[in-house]
C-alpha distance (Angstrom), angle and dihedral (degrees) to the residues before:
residue distance angle dihedral
M1 . . .
F2 3.82 . .
E3 3.82 97.5 .
W4 3.82 91.6 111.0
M5 3.82 91.8 74.8
A6 3.79 134.1 52.8
W7 3.81 99.4 -116.3
T8 3.77 101.9 -162.0
T9 3.80 120.3 165.8
P10 3.84 94.9 -99.2
V11 3.82 91.9 49.2
T12 3.79 91.5 49.2
V13 3.82 92.5 47.7
F14 3.82 90.7 48.3
F15 3.81 94.2 52.2
C16 3.81 93.2 41.9
S17 3.82 88.5 52.0
I18 3.80 90.3 53.2
A19 3.81 91.5 49.0
L20 3.82 91.6 49.1
M21 3.81 91.0 48.4
L22 3.80 91.7 51.8
C23 3.81 91.8 48.7
G24 3.80 91.6 46.3
M25 3.79 92.8 48.3
T26 3.80 90.6 49.7
V27 3.81 92.0 53.5
W28 3.81 91.5 43.4
E29 3.81 91.3 50.9
M30 3.81 91.7 50.7
K31 3.82 92.0 48.7
S32 3.81 97.0 41.7
P33 3.81 118.8 15.7
T34 3.78 113.6 -138.8
S35 3.78 130.2 -116.5
L36 3.77 131.9 -158.4
H37 3.79 115.8 -79.3
K38 3.81 130.4 -167.3
G39 3.78 115.5 -149.9
F40 3.79 133.2 140.6
L41 3.81 92.1 -49.2
P42 3.82 111.7 98.1
M43 3.81 93.1 -116.2
E44 3.78 141.5 43.7
T45 3.79 110.1 -91.6
T46 3.78 140.6 -175.1
R47 3.81 124.2 -137.2
G48 3.79 89.9 -96.5
D49 3.80 91.6 51.8
R50 3.79 91.1 51.0
L51 3.81 91.4 47.3
F52 3.81 91.1 52.6
I53 3.81 92.7 46.7
G54 3.80 89.9 46.2
L55 3.81 93.7 49.6
V56 3.80 92.2 49.1
S57 3.80 89.5 48.1
A58 3.82 90.5 48.9
A59 3.80 90.3 52.0
Y60 3.81 91.0 52.2
V61 3.82 91.6 48.5
N62 3.81 89.8 52.9
L63 3.81 92.9 46.8
A64 3.80 92.1 47.4
F65 3.80 90.9 49.4
V66 3.79 92.3 50.7
G67 3.80 88.8 47.9
I68 3.80 95.5 52.2
S69 3.83 99.8 32.8
G70 3.81 91.4 97.6
K71 3.80 90.9 52.9
L72 3.82 91.0 46.4
A73 3.80 89.6 54.0
E74 3.80 89.4 50.2
W75 3.83 95.7 45.8
F76 3.80 94.6 47.6
S77 3.83 94.8 37.4
L78 3.81 92.9 -120.6
E79 3.79 121.1 170.5
G80 3.81 91.4 -130.3
D81 3.77 141.3 2.4
P82 3.81 115.5 -60.9
S83 3.79 116.9 -97.9
I84 3.78 117.4 -83.4
W85 3.83 86.9 -135.5
I86 3.81 87.0 78.0
S87 3.80 91.5 62.9
F88 3.81 90.7 43.8
I89 3.81 91.2 55.5
L90 3.82 92.3 44.4
S91 3.81 92.6 48.6
M92 3.81 93.5 48.0
A93 3.82 90.1 48.2
L94 3.82 89.6 51.6
L95 3.81 90.0 48.2
A96 3.82 90.4 51.0
V97 3.82 91.6 50.6
I98 3.79 92.2 49.4
M99 3.80 92.3 47.0
R100 3.80 93.0 48.0
K101 3.81 104.4 36.1
G102 3.83 104.2 15.7
């Protein structure tokens, strides 16, 4: 069923994290309805808006990291490409900042 994708451990953890966030946000929204919030984003947003913006941003961080990982290995004289866990941690940190301060 899932043969169409390379399910490595980081990919699985990333998608499971997204699924858990969506479930958690659903429960949170049912328990405590959201209101508009103005943070550093140029518009008023709800929690769901910030989650969507954060997830899209996290996806771009991961794609950018995969795109430049070969250059990073070259610049820092690494034997192989840097670990994808680095981009996972960076993207989740960005998501947390957007959710909290966005």
